[in-house]
N, C-alpha and C positions, 0 to 999 in steps of 0.2 A: 598841880593838877594838871591832867593831860587830855587834850583833845583828840578825838578820832573823827574819822570820815564816817558817815552813815551812808546805808546803800543808796539811799535816794541822792546824798550829796555826790557819791561816785558816778551815778547816773546823770545828774546834771552837770558835773564837770565834763563828762563825754559829749554829752549832746548840747551842751550851752544853752539849756532851757531856763536857766535863772542866770540874770545879768549881774555880773560880779565886775567890780573894777579891777584892774590888774593888780593893785596891791591886795585886794581881798584873795584873788585868785593865788597869788603867792603865798598868802598866809594859809590858805586852804591847803596847798600841796605841802607845806611845812608841817601841817597837823597830821603827822603819820603814826601817832600812837606811841612815839618813843619821846618826842620833845615836850616838854612842860610848856605851859602858856608862857611862862617868864623867858624861855628860850625862843618862843616864837617871836615874842614882842622885841626882844634883844637882838633879833636877826639883823637889825640895821635896814631894813626895807620900808621903813615908815608905816609898819603895821600898828594899828591902835586896838586899844581893848575894845572899842565900839565896832571896829571891824570883825573881831572873832564874836562879839555878842550878836551882831547881826546875822552872821551865819549860823549860829546856835539858834537863834528866833526862827529862822527859814528851815531848820531841820537838816542843814547839810552837815554839821558837826555836832558831837555830842561828848559829854564829859565822860571819861573813862574812870570807874571807881572800882571799889571793891580791893580785896585781898589779891586776887590773881590778875591785877592789872599789868605787870609785864608780860605774863604769859598771853594775855589778851591782846597787848599791843603786838605781839610776834604774830598772832595768828590773824590779826586784822590786816597786816601788811603782807601776808602771805597770799599765794593763789586762793581764789575762792574755792569753797568746798563744792563737791560735786553734788549736782541735784539729786533730791532723795528719791528712791525709787517710786512707781506709781502705787498709790495706795490700792488696798484690797477692794475688789468690786463689792458694792452694797447689794445685799440681797433685799428685794421688795418683799413685804409681808402680803400684800395685796395687788393684784394686777391693776394696771391703770387704765382706766377707761373714762374719756372726758365727757362731760355732760353735754348732751346736744343743745344746740342754739335754736330754739324753736321760733325766735323772733329776733328782729335787730335790737329790740329793747334789752335782750338778755346780754348783749355785748357791752362789757365795762365801758364807761365814758373815757377812760384812758387810751383804750384801743381804738374806739371810735374817732377820737380826736388826732389820731396820728396821723401824718402826712402822707399822701399818696405815693411819694418817692420811697423807695427801699432805703432804710437806714443803714448807717455803717456800724461794722463790728469793731472798728478801730476807733480809739479815743481821738480827740482832737490833736493831743501831744503826740500820739504815734503817727498820725497823718503829717504832723509838721516834721518829725524826725525822718520821715521817709520822703518828703517833698524837698527838705532843705538841700540835701546834697544835689538833688536833681536840678534845682534853681542855681545853685552856685556853679555846677557843671555848664549849664546853658549859658548863663550870664558870663561866665569866664572865657567861653569859646566866642564871644563877640569881640575880644580883644580891647583896643582902646575906645572903639566906639560904644562898648558896653560897660566901661570901667565904673562909671557913677552908679549905674544900675546893679552892678555886681556889689558894690559897697554897700547899696541900701539893703540887698538880699542878706549880706552878712551882718548888719544891723539889725536884723529881725530877731526876735527872741520867742515869739509866740505864733500860733497858727494864724490867727486874725492879721497879724501884721505882714505875714507871707502871702496869705490870701488876698490882701489888698494891692500887693505887688504883681499879682499874677497876670492882670490884663496888660501890664506894661511889659512883662517878659514875653508873653504872647505876641505882642505887637513887634517886640525886637526880633524874636527868633523866626518867627512864622507859626502858624496853627499846626503843622505837621510835627515839628519839634517840641512844642509846647503840650502836645498830647500826652506825653508821659507825665509832665508836671501835673496836668489836670486830673489825671487818673489818680496820682498820688494824693492830691489834695481833697478829691471827691470821696475817697475810701473805696 
């Protein structure tokens, strides 16, 4: 049996959004759609079946199956296919006209309970992906003075962890330089 990287696995490897041990990371890289599970386990890197099972459970790897497995393995390791062209426009059958809100009671509770701050259109993961390189650049520019802070930033893997370090980064680099990080975290 052969394991291949999933799209979410490729993204997780690139942005390091899922914590993997160095051994699991090596196993993930070896699962290229050409090597069998036995080949990956025998690579001599200390990779265990549990490591592979863990990555399959996380959705980072998937079993390659079916008659066209070799052809599929070649296509998985090749360049990604170009994005499909935009879909044809949908024709409306009736013109849209919103119902007038005659009283505050007509507003659904979901919208009435919304916070007064504008909500971000970016997900927490996207904000993390945008803020992480900024945070590493800012803390890396501190030199030895910010070495431990830089290690803390590099150890984060979620938006909440990076958000918790933001005040320390702001104190270390100053409010002016930290404004870019704040914008990326806020959305």
